[in-house]
C-alpha positions, 0 to 999 in steps of 0.5 A: 605231714602224716606219718603212719605206724608202718613208717609210711608217709603221705606224698604227692607225685608231680609229673608235669613240666610246669608242676616240676618247674613250680615244685614248692615255690608257693607252698606254705605247708611245712609237712607237704612232700612232693616227688618229682618224677623223671628228674635229676636236678632241682633249683630254688630260684624264686624260693623264700624258704629253705627246702630238704631234697633227696635224689632217688635212683631207679631202685628207690635208693637215696643217692644224695640227701641235703637239708636246708637248701638255700634259695637261689641254689641249683643241685644235680645228681647223676643217676637220679630218676626222681627227687623228693622235696619238702620245706625244711623243718628242723624237728622232723627227720629227713631221708638219709643217703643209702636209705631205700624208698618204696613209692606206692599210691600217693596223689598224682599231680598231672599236667592238667593239675588234677589230683587223683589217687 
């Protein structure tokens, strides 16, 4: 994960149904952060690793944040419009409830699995 001086973090938007269904399932990149758009629930069925998740409302506020979510778990948060996920890394700080996110740019994973900026 590349973190910039201004507190900016690189991430990828995931917008397609199958992209969201897959999530971080086959990811081996510990620093990879994805943002699942139009999403208020996640599952970790099929996952081997624990993940960190944060549920975001339409104003960019973190409604709930959980770290080290174990495989075979389902979590839902009313009022969320997006979910931020990464593979758990104990040494890196994670989003906290009440924080405000400003999502801009990033890469977009579309239904055709093409990345664009």
